[in-house]
N, CA, C and O atoms as CSV, one atom per row, in Angstrom:
chain,resi,resn,atom,element,x,y,z
A,1,MET,N,N,223.213,138.147,8.464
A,1,MET,CA,C,223.490,137.755,7.422
A,1,MET,C,C,222.380,138.060,6.114
A,1,MET,O,O,222.582,138.075,4.900
A,2,THR,N,N,221.423,138.240,6.729
A,2,THR,CA,C,220.364,138.774,5.488
A,2,THR,C,C,220.782,140.280,5.415
A,2,THR,O,O,221.013,140.526,4.232
A,3,LYS,N,N,220.938,141.177,6.043
A,3,LYS,CA,C,221.398,142.359,5.960
A,3,LYS,C,C,222.335,142.620,4.852
A,3,LYS,O,O,222.165,143.391,3.907
A,4,VAL,N,N,223.610,141.673,5.170
A,4,VAL,CA,C,224.782,141.899,3.719
A,4,VAL,C,C,224.331,141.157,2.847
A,4,VAL,O,O,225.129,141.352,1.930
A,5,ILE,N,N,223.358,140.191,2.366
A,5,ILE,CA,C,222.960,139.962,1.167
A,5,ILE,C,C,221.946,141.022,0.759
A,5,ILE,O,O,222.173,141.555,-0.328
A,6,ALA,N,N,221.080,141.348,1.299
A,6,ALA,CA,C,220.163,142.388,1.129
A,6,ALA,C,C,220.925,143.839,0.291
A,6,ALA,O,O,220.521,144.407,-0.723
A,7,THR,N,N,222.239,144.177,1.205
A,7,THR,CA,C,223.073,145.331,0.956
A,7,THR,C,C,223.902,144.807,-0.608
A,7,THR,O,O,223.993,145.430,-1.666
A,8,LEU,N,N,224.313,143.726,-0.317
A,8,LEU,CA,C,224.932,143.465,-2.167
A,8,LEU,C,C,224.024,143.622,-3.467
A,8,LEU,O,O,224.278,144.150,-4.549
A,9,ILE,N,N,222.769,142.922,-2.951
A,9,ILE,CA,C,221.738,143.207,-4.014
A,9,ILE,C,C,221.486,144.612,-4.337
A,9,ILE,O,O,221.529,145.076,-5.476
A,10,ALA,N,N,221.237,145.218,-3.336
A,10,ALA,CA,C,220.981,146.725,-3.767
A,10,ALA,C,C,222.430,147.268,-4.357
A,10,ALA,O,O,222.373,147.675,-5.517
A,11,GLY,N,N,223.646,147.323,-3.743
A,11,GLY,CA,C,224.856,147.661,-4.874
A,11,GLY,C,C,224.871,147.327,-5.848
A,11,GLY,O,O,225.398,147.965,-6.759
A,12,LEU,N,N,224.164,145.951,-6.023
A,12,LEU,CA,C,224.207,145.311,-8.153
A,12,LEU,C,C,223.121,146.512,-8.557
A,12,LEU,O,O,223.300,147.195,-9.566
A,13,PHE,N,N,222.167,146.671,-7.819
A,13,PHE,CA,C,221.390,147.390,-8.550
A,13,PHE,C,C,221.699,148.630,-9.051
A,13,PHE,O,O,221.545,148.912,-10.240
A,14,ALA,N,N,222.214,149.550,-8.053
A,14,ALA,CA,C,222.716,150.665,-8.226
A,14,ALA,C,C,223.858,150.648,-9.269
A,14,ALA,O,O,223.897,151.578,-10.075
A,15,THR,N,N,224.724,149.740,-9.321
A,15,THR,CA,C,226.142,149.740,-9.782
A,15,THR,C,C,225.558,149.298,-11.697
A,15,THR,O,O,226.154,149.480,-12.759
A,16,ALA,N,N,224.290,148.731,-11.424
A,16,ALA,CA,C,223.668,148.368,-12.780
A,16,ALA,C,C,223.134,149.767,-13.475
A,16,ALA,O,O,223.372,150.099,-14.636
A,17,ALA,N,N,222.506,150.375,-12.695
A,17,ALA,CA,C,221.942,151.826,-13.271
A,17,ALA,C,C,222.814,153.077,-13.597
A,17,ALA,O,O,222.586,153.982,-14.399
A,18,PHE,N,N,223.961,152.869,-12.693
A,18,PHE,CA,C,225.529,153.672,-13.241
A,18,PHE,C,C,225.913,153.162,-14.428
A,18,PHE,O,O,226.334,153.899,-15.320
A,19,ALA,N,N,225.823,152.015,-14.549
A,19,ALA,CA,C,226.963,151.451,-15.601
A,19,ALA,C,C,225.979,151.677,-16.902
A,19,ALA,O,O,226.645,152.011,-17.882
A,20,GLN,N,N,224.617,151.587,-17.157
A,20,GLN,CA,C,224.008,151.816,-18.091
A,20,GLN,C,C,224.508,153.399,-19.158
A,20,GLN,O,O,224.610,154.514,-18.647
A,21,THR,N,N,224.693,153.182,-20.287
A,21,THR,CA,C,225.229,154.630,-20.833
A,21,THR,C,C,223.959,155.280,-21.359
A,21,THR,O,O,222.889,154.748,-21.654
A,22,PRO,N,N,224.215,156.162,-21.392
A,22,PRO,CA,C,223.055,157.108,-21.849
A,22,PRO,C,C,223.229,157.305,-23.292
A,22,PRO,O,O,224.360,157.223,-23.773
A,23,ALA,N,N,221.837,157.650,-24.288
A,23,ALA,CA,C,222.289,157.691,-25.557
A,23,ALA,C,C,223.387,158.664,-25.827
A,23,ALA,O,O,223.628,159.720,-25.242
A,24,PRO,N,N,224.077,158.040,-26.942
A,24,PRO,CA,C,225.059,159.222,-27.158
A,24,PRO,C,C,224.808,160.646,-27.677
A,24,PRO,O,O,224.074,160.883,-28.636
A,25,ALA,N,N,225.485,161.595,-26.956
A,25,ALA,CA,C,225.043,162.954,-27.238
A,25,ALA,C,C,225.425,163.318,-28.851
A,25,ALA,O,O,226.189,162.585,-29.478
A,26,THR,N,N,224.874,164.408,-29.398
A,26,THR,CA,C,225.110,164.634,-30.649
A,26,THR,C,C,226.906,164.300,-30.852
A,26,THR,O,O,227.808,164.866,-30.234
A,27,PRO,N,N,227.069,163.110,-32.007
A,27,PRO,CA,C,228.426,163.388,-32.204
A,27,PRO,C,C,228.934,164.381,-32.696
A,27,PRO,O,O,228.224,165.170,-33.320
A,28,ALA,N,N,230.374,164.612,-32.532
A,28,ALA,CA,C,230.998,165.854,-32.808
A,28,ALA,C,C,230.922,165.539,-34.506
A,28,ALA,O,O,230.917,164.450,-35.079
A,29,THR,N,N,230.858,167.130,-35.157
A,29,THR,CA,C,230.482,167.413,-36.644
A,29,THR,C,C,231.662,166.266,-37.128
A,29,THR,O,O,232.648,165.890,-36.494
A,30,PRO,N,N,231.230,165.885,-38.383
A,30,PRO,CA,C,232.056,164.922,-38.804
A,30,PRO,C,C,233.461,165.341,-39.644
A,30,PRO,O,O,234.400,164.588,-39.903
A,31,ALA,N,N,233.318,166.813,-40.001
A,31,ALA,CA,C,234.150,167.668,-40.557
A,31,ALA,C,C,235.435,167.428,-39.268
A,31,ALA,O,O,236.460,166.794,-39.515
A,32,ALA,N,N,235.237,167.866,-38.308
A,32,ALA,CA,C,236.026,167.937,-37.234
A,32,ALA,C,C,236.756,166.661,-36.468
A,32,ALA,O,O,237.847,166.601,-35.899
A,33,ALA,N,N,235.894,165.828,-36.643
A,33,ALA,CA,C,235.883,164.547,-36.456
A,33,ALA,C,C,237.388,163.653,-37.718
A,33,ALA,O,O,238.349,162.954,-37.396
A,34,LYS,N,N,237.047,164.003,-38.729
A,34,LYS,CA,C,238.194,163.747,-39.909
A,34,LYS,C,C,239.450,164.704,-39.626
A,34,LYS,O,O,240.546,164.144,-39.583
A,35,ALA,N,N,239.406,165.914,-39.454
A,35,ALA,CA,C,240.330,166.824,-39.095
A,35,ALA,C,C,241.210,165.898,-37.884
A,35,ALA,O,O,242.304,165.435,-38.204
A,36,GLU,N,N,240.818,165.734,-36.892
A,36,GLU,CA,C,241.385,165.095,-35.669
A,36,GLU,C,C,241.905,163.924,-36.197
A,36,GLU,O,O,243.123,163.793,-36.081
A,37,ALA,N,N,241.150,162.848,-36.867
A,37,ALA,CA,C,241.790,161.528,-37.580
A,37,ALA,C,C,243.166,161.821,-38.237
A,37,ALA,O,O,244.195,161.237,-37.896
A,38,LYS,N,N,243.092,162.993,-39.433
A,38,LYS,CA,C,244.113,163.115,-40.174
A,38,LYS,C,C,245.306,163.575,-39.501
A,38,LYS,O,O,246.456,163.186,-39.701
A,39,GLU,N,N,244.835,164.591,-38.544
A,39,GLU,CA,C,246.346,164.829,-37.600
A,39,GLU,C,C,246.775,163.738,-36.828
A,39,GLU,O,O,247.987,163.545,-36.912
A,40,THR,N,N,246.172,162.984,-36.121
A,40,THR,CA,C,246.660,162.048,-35.667
A,40,THR,C,C,247.418,160.860,-36.321
A,40,THR,O,O,248.302,160.176,-35.805
A,41,LYS,N,N,246.799,160.744,-37.769
A,41,LYS,CA,C,247.383,159.902,-38.724
A,41,LYS,C,C,249.137,160.506,-39.239
A,41,LYS,O,O,250.171,159.896,-39.509
A,42,ALA,N,N,248.708,162.248,-39.180
A,42,ALA,CA,C,249.674,162.472,-39.799
A,42,ALA,C,C,251.290,162.331,-38.672
A,42,ALA,O,O,252.459,162.106,-38.985
A,43,ALA,N,N,250.691,162.561,-37.448
A,43,ALA,CA,C,251.419,162.664,-36.054
A,43,ALA,C,C,252.304,161.059,-36.096
A,43,ALA,O,O,253.458,160.773,-35.776
A,44,ALA,N,N,251.337,160.350,-36.562
A,44,ALA,CA,C,251.800,158.674,-36.366
A,44,ALA,C,C,252.894,158.640,-37.640
A,44,ALA,O,O,254.084,158.410,-37.425
A,45,LYS,N,N,252.432,158.864,-38.833
A,45,LYS,CA,C,253.371,159.081,-39.925
A,45,LYS,C,C,254.967,159.666,-39.644
A,45,LYS,O,O,255.999,159.030,-39.857
A,46,ALA,N,N,254.875,160.932,-39.154
A,46,ALA,CA,C,255.940,161.520,-38.813
A,46,ALA,C,C,256.568,160.525,-37.435
A,46,ALA,O,O,257.738,160.171,-37.581
A,47,GLU,N,N,256.096,160.218,-36.561
A,47,GLU,CA,C,257.190,159.291,-35.634
A,47,GLU,C,C,257.328,157.980,-36.521
A,47,GLU,O,O,258.485,157.573,-36.411
A,48,ALA,N,N,256.665,157.265,-37.259
A,48,ALA,CA,C,257.226,156.420,-37.830
A,48,ALA,C,C,258.591,156.751,-38.674
A,48,ALA,O,O,259.597,156.048,-38.763
A,49,LYS,N,N,258.373,157.817,-39.169
A,49,LYS,CA,C,259.377,158.164,-40.175
A,49,LYS,C,C,260.820,158.525,-39.211
A,49,LYS,O,O,261.904,158.073,-39.580
A,50,GLU,N,N,260.745,159.090,-38.380
A,50,GLU,CA,C,261.485,159.515,-37.216
A,50,GLU,C,C,262.323,158.207,-36.798
A,50,GLU,O,O,263.537,158.033,-36.902
A,51,THR,N,N,261.201,157.213,-36.227
A,51,THR,CA,C,262.036,156.214,-35.916
A,51,THR,C,C,262.895,155.159,-37.014
A,51,THR,O,O,263.793,154.357,-36.762
A,52,LYS,N,N,262.284,155.481,-38.227
A,52,LYS,CA,C,262.955,154.353,-39.302
A,52,LYS,C,C,264.152,155.209,-39.265
A,52,LYS,O,O,265.209,154.584,-39.348
A,53,ALA,N,N,264.236,156.400,-39.167
A,53,ALA,CA,C,265.525,157.274,-39.201
A,53,ALA,C,C,266.684,157.015,-38.320
A,53,ALA,O,O,267.869,156.845,-38.607
A,54,ASP,N,N,265.998,157.027,-37.045
A,54,ASP,CA,C,266.961,156.681,-36.129
A,54,ASP,C,C,267.353,155.346,-36.194
A,54,ASP,O,O,268.572,155.251,-36.056
A,55,ILE,N,N,266.626,153.968,-36.398
A,55,ILE,CA,C,266.944,152.722,-36.574
A,55,ILE,C,C,268.290,152.463,-37.877
A,55,ILE,O,O,269.211,151.649,-37.809
A,56,LYS,N,N,267.966,153.569,-39.133
A,56,LYS,CA,C,268.951,153.241,-40.059
A,56,LYS,C,C,270.408,153.785,-39.607
A,56,LYS,O,O,271.447,153.142,-39.753
A,57,ALA,N,N,270.296,155.313,-38.930
A,57,ALA,CA,C,271.456,155.705,-38.151
A,57,ALA,C,C,272.044,154.667,-37.514
A,57,ALA,O,O,273.100,154.330,-38.048
A,58,GLU,N,N,271.611,153.795,-36.185
A,58,GLU,CA,C,272.061,152.918,-35.559
A,58,GLU,C,C,272.802,151.963,-36.501
A,58,GLU,O,O,273.961,151.570,-36.369
A,59,ALA,N,N,271.911,151.647,-37.501
A,59,ALA,CA,C,272.424,150.526,-38.359
A,59,ALA,C,C,273.864,150.641,-38.970
A,59,ALA,O,O,274.651,149.703,-39.096
A,60,LYS,N,N,274.111,152.157,-39.386
A,60,LYS,CA,C,275.200,152.656,-39.882
A,60,LYS,C,C,276.037,152.787,-38.867
A,60,LYS,O,O,277.058,152.179,-39.187
A,61,THR,N,N,276.145,153.207,-37.920
A,61,THR,CA,C,276.947,153.053,-36.800
A,61,THR,C,C,277.439,151.746,-36.435
A,61,THR,O,O,278.646,151.504,-36.474
A,62,ALA,N,N,276.555,150.860,-36.073
A,62,ALA,CA,C,277.067,149.360,-36.186
A,62,ALA,C,C,278.151,148.903,-37.018
A,62,ALA,O,O,279.229,148.346,-36.814
A,63,LYS,N,N,277.343,149.430,-38.296
A,63,LYS,CA,C,278.457,148.457,-39.821
A,63,LYS,C,C,279.455,149.485,-39.680
A,63,LYS,O,O,280.328,149.198,-40.499
A,64,VAL,N,N,279.770,150.505,-39.081
A,64,VAL,CA,C,280.897,151.606,-39.203
A,64,VAL,C,C,281.709,150.969,-38.263
A,64,VAL,O,O,282.866,150.717,-38.601
A,65,GLU,N,N,281.209,150.569,-36.816
A,65,GLU,CA,C,281.861,149.958,-35.767
A,65,GLU,C,C,282.748,148.623,-36.352
A,65,GLU,O,O,283.961,148.472,-36.205
A,66,ALA,N,N,281.749,147.629,-37.104
A,66,ALA,CA,C,282.220,146.390,-37.241
A,66,ALA,C,C,283.338,146.424,-38.472
A,66,ALA,O,O,284.354,145.733,-38.548
A,67,ASP,N,N,282.943,147.256,-39.256
A,67,ASP,CA,C,284.058,147.175,-40.454
A,67,ASP,C,C,285.437,148.329,-39.772
A,67,ASP,O,O,286.474,148.453,-40.423
A,68,ALA,N,N,285.266,148.975,-38.622
A,68,ALA,CA,C,286.437,149.286,-37.897
A,68,ALA,C,C,287.274,148.216,-37.006
A,68,ALA,O,O,288.469,148.268,-36.713
A,69,LYS,N,N,286.430,147.351,-36.700
A,69,LYS,CA,C,287.068,146.140,-35.867
A,69,LYS,C,C,287.675,145.237,-36.893
A,69,LYS,O,O,288.702,144.655,-36.545
A,70,LYS,N,N,287.333,145.074,-37.791
A,70,LYS,CA,C,287.451,143.815,-39.113
A,70,LYS,C,C,288.888,144.822,-39.746
A,70,LYS,O,O,289.797,144.030,-39.993
A,71,ASP,N,N,289.273,146.131,-40.027
A,71,ASP,CA,C,290.412,147.202,-40.064
A,71,ASP,C,C,291.325,146.642,-39.191
A,71,ASP,O,O,292.465,146.351,-39.552
A,72,VAL,N,N,290.906,146.467,-38.056
A,72,VAL,CA,C,292.079,146.355,-37.034
A,72,VAL,C,C,292.524,144.988,-36.659
A,72,VAL,O,O,293.630,144.680,-36.215
A,73,ALA,N,N,291.364,144.096,-36.933
A,73,ALA,CA,C,292.012,142.616,-37.009
A,73,ALA,C,C,292.932,142.245,-38.445
A,73,ALA,O,O,293.879,141.459,-38.447
A,74,VAL,N,N,292.459,142.949,-39.575
A,74,VAL,CA,C,293.130,142.578,-40.547
A,74,VAL,C,C,295.044,143.140,-40.264
A,74,VAL,O,O,296.155,142.626,-40.391
A,75,ALA,N,N,294.463,144.473,-39.828
A,75,ALA,CA,C,296.024,144.930,-39.775
A,75,ALA,C,C,296.973,144.370,-38.703
A,75,ALA,O,O,298.180,144.417,-38.942
A,76,LYS,N,N,296.513,143.807,-37.461
A,76,LYS,CA,C,296.836,143.131,-36.441
A,76,LYS,C,C,297.902,141.555,-37.330
A,76,LYS,O,O,299.003,141.072,-37.067
A,77,ALA,N,N,296.882,141.238,-38.360
A,77,ALA,CA,C,297.198,139.824,-38.541
A,77,ALA,C,C,298.468,140.241,-39.781
A,77,ALA,O,O,299.525,139.614,-39.858
A,78,GLU,N,N,298.225,141.026,-40.392
A,78,GLU,CA,C,299.321,141.682,-41.329
A,78,GLU,C,C,300.720,142.055,-40.634
A,78,GLU,O,O,301.866,141.698,-40.909
A,79,GLU,N,N,300.235,142.865,-39.678
A,79,GLU,CA,C,301.625,142.999,-38.725
A,79,GLU,C,C,302.325,141.735,-38.249
A,79,GLU,O,O,303.545,141.700,-38.090
A,80,LYS,N,N,301.647,140.859,-38.060
A,80,LYS,CA,C,301.976,139.393,-37.445
A,80,LYS,C,C,302.770,138.690,-38.600
A,80,LYS,O,O,303.787,138.023,-38.408
A,81,ALA,N,N,302.180,138.918,-39.845
A,81,ALA,CA,C,302.789,138.215,-41.274
A,81,ALA,C,C,304.336,138.968,-41.569
A,81,ALA,O,O,305.302,138.383,-42.060
A,82,ASP,N,N,304.306,140.185,-41.204
A,82,ASP,CA,C,305.451,141.010,-41.476
A,82,ASP,C,C,306.181,140.819,-40.668
A,82,ASP,O,O,307.303,140.706,-41.160
A,83,LYS,N,N,306.182,140.655,-39.094
A,83,LYS,CA,C,307.114,140.294,-38.309
A,83,LYS,C,C,307.796,139.019,-38.192
A,83,LYS,O,O,308.915,138.869,-37.701
A,84,ALA,N,N,306.883,137.903,-38.781
A,84,ALA,CA,C,307.029,136.707,-39.267
A,84,ALA,C,C,308.109,136.365,-40.083
A,84,ALA,O,O,309.068,135.654,-39.784
A,85,ASP,N,N,307.845,136.999,-41.270
A,85,ASP,CA,C,308.467,137.536,-42.543
A,85,ASP,C,C,310.133,137.733,-42.167
A,85,ASP,O,O,311.083,137.064,-42.575
A,86,ALA,N,N,310.120,139.198,-41.000
A,86,ALA,CA,C,311.220,139.481,-40.294
A,86,ALA,C,C,312.239,138.554,-39.987
A,86,ALA,O,O,313.366,138.390,-40.455
A,87,HIS,N,N,311.360,137.770,-38.767
A,87,HIS,CA,C,312.204,137.346,-38.185
A,87,HIS,C,C,312.874,135.668,-39.152
A,87,HIS,O,O,313.889,135.040,-38.854
A,88,ALA,N,N,312.006,135.389,-40.158
A,88,ALA,CA,C,312.621,134.209,-41.010
A,88,ALA,C,C,313.888,135.133,-41.687
A,88,ALA,O,O,315.073,134.839,-41.531
A,89,LYS,N,N,313.557,135.937,-42.221
A,89,LYS,CA,C,314.478,136.656,-43.190
A,89,LYS,C,C,315.804,137.121,-42.148
A,89,LYS,O,O,316.887,137.450,-42.633
A,90,ALA,N,N,315.654,137.106,-41.251
A,90,ALA,CA,C,317.074,137.464,-40.252
A,90,ALA,C,C,317.592,136.529,-39.667
A,90,ALA,O,O,318.539,136.679,-38.895
A,91,THR,N,N,316.970,135.234,-39.981
A,91,THR,CA,C,317.433,133.603,-39.385
A,91,THR,C,C,318.663,133.503,-40.513
A,91,THR,O,O,319.870,133.348,-40.331
A,92,LYS,N,N,317.929,133.645,-41.693
A,92,LYS,CA,C,318.341,133.068,-42.982
A,92,LYS,C,C,319.703,134.106,-43.451
A,92,LYS,O,O,320.633,133.724,-44.162
A,93,THR,N,N,319.572,135.365,-42.920
A,93,THR,CA,C,320.959,136.280,-43.002
A,93,THR,C,C,321.846,135.693,-42.223
A,93,THR,O,O,322.963,135.334,-42.597
A,94,LYS,N,N,321.338,135.554,-40.970
A,94,LYS,CA,C,322.901,135.298,-39.999
A,94,LYS,C,C,322.802,133.837,-40.347
A,94,LYS,O,O,323.399,133.484,-39.330
A,95,ALA,N,N,322.566,132.823,-40.885
A,95,ALA,CA,C,322.973,131.569,-41.323
A,95,ALA,C,C,323.966,131.873,-42.490
A,95,ALA,O,O,325.114,131.433,-42.424
A,96,HIS,N,N,323.533,132.647,-43.599
A,96,HIS,CA,C,324.160,133.043,-44.726
A,96,HIS,C,C,325.295,133.551,-44.295
A,96,HIS,O,O,326.318,132.969,-44.653
A,97,ALA,N,N,325.424,134.792,-43.397
A,97,ALA,CA,C,326.884,135.301,-42.851
A,97,ALA,C,C,327.529,134.184,-42.247
A,97,ALA,O,O,328.699,134.119,-42.623
A,98,LYS,N,N,327.164,133.151,-41.337
A,98,LYS,CA,C,327.900,132.147,-40.716
A,98,LYS,C,C,329.073,131.459,-41.731
A,98,LYS,O,O,330.281,131.242,-41.647
A,99,ALA,N,N,328.081,131.259,-42.670
A,99,ALA,CA,C,328.588,130.217,-43.783
A,99,ALA,C,C,329.462,130.983,-44.434
A,99,ALA,O,O,330.632,130.603,-44.488
A,100,GLU,N,N,329.183,131.851,-44.873
A,100,GLU,CA,C,330.288,133.012,-45.514
A,100,GLU,C,C,331.755,132.801,-44.501
A,100,GLU,O,O,332.653,132.051,-44.883
A,101,LYS,N,N,331.836,133.466,-43.356
A,101,LYS,CA,C,332.524,133.298,-42.518
A,101,LYS,C,C,333.387,132.202,-42.395
A,101,LYS,O,O,334.550,132.319,-42.008
A,102,ALA,N,N,332.716,130.846,-42.796
A,102,ALA,CA,C,333.581,129.719,-42.186
A,102,ALA,C,C,334.276,129.376,-43.591
A,102,ALA,O,O,335.300,128.694,-43.564
A,103,GLU,N,N,333.655,129.913,-45.071
A,103,GLU,CA,C,334.310,129.729,-46.127
A,103,GLU,C,C,335.628,130.537,-46.160
A,103,GLU,O,O,336.668,130.140,-46.685
A,104,THR,N,N,335.450,131.750,-45.517
A,104,THR,CA,C,336.556,132.551,-45.924
A,104,THR,C,C,337.429,132.732,-45.438
A,104,THR,O,O,338.333,133.463,-45.843
A,105,THR,N,N,337.391,131.876,-44.046
A,105,THR,CA,C,338.586,131.834,-43.019
A,105,THR,C,C,339.259,130.820,-43.162
A,105,THR,O,O,338.707,129.731,-43.007
A,106,PRO,N,N,340.772,130.900,-43.532
A,106,PRO,CA,C,341.369,129.745,-43.645
A,106,PRO,C,C,341.853,128.876,-42.362
A,106,PRO,O,O,342.064,129.301,-41.226
A,107,ALA,N,N,341.971,127.554,-42.842
A,107,ALA,CA,C,342.100,126.768,-41.693
A,107,ALA,C,C,343.309,126.922,-41.295
A,107,ALA,O,O,344.206,127.070,-42.124
A,108,PRO,N,N,343.659,126.911,-39.414
A,108,PRO,CA,C,344.548,127.415,-38.945
A,108,PRO,C,C,345.700,126.291,-39.332
A,108,PRO,O,O,345.446,125.092,-39.442
A,109,VAL,N,N,347.113,126.923,-39.536
A,109,VAL,CA,C,348.213,126.394,-39.948
A,109,VAL,C,C,348.836,125.821,-38.397
A,109,VAL,O,O,349.038,126.493,-37.386
A,110,VAL,N,N,349.044,124.396,-38.606
A,110,VAL,CA,C,349.711,123.782,-37.500
A,110,VAL,C,C,351.360,123.596,-37.720
A,110,VAL,O,O,351.799,122.931,-38.658
A,111,THR,N,N,351.983,124.080,-37.013
A,111,THR,CA,C,353.706,124.044,-37.294
A,111,THR,C,C,354.239,123.091,-35.859
A,111,THR,O,O,354.163,123.181,-34.633
A,112,LYS,N,N,354.616,122.471,-36.541
A,112,LYS,CA,C,355.617,121.531,-35.062
A,112,LYS,C,C,356.785,121.822,-35.180
A,112,LYS,O,O,357.616,121.372,-34.391
């Protein structure tokens, strides 16, 4: 058991020694760092613009699809209304023709 504890303590000391960061080496030149930051920023802006354009295109497509569905619904409703009007008109015409026929047909003459 003592060997296990001794090994764990030795491991802690070893990892502590390796975990220490050395003093930073001379940093990259400020100009190079600034250029890299600008490049990264420009890439991020370009990606954001592209994403925004994609979102706008998808929104337009969705709007066009919604308008198309709305147009189809309106057309179906108009068709249904036209059909109902035609049916009512046909019924009225039949009734009118039947009434005219009854008026113009003379009563049968009864002879005895």
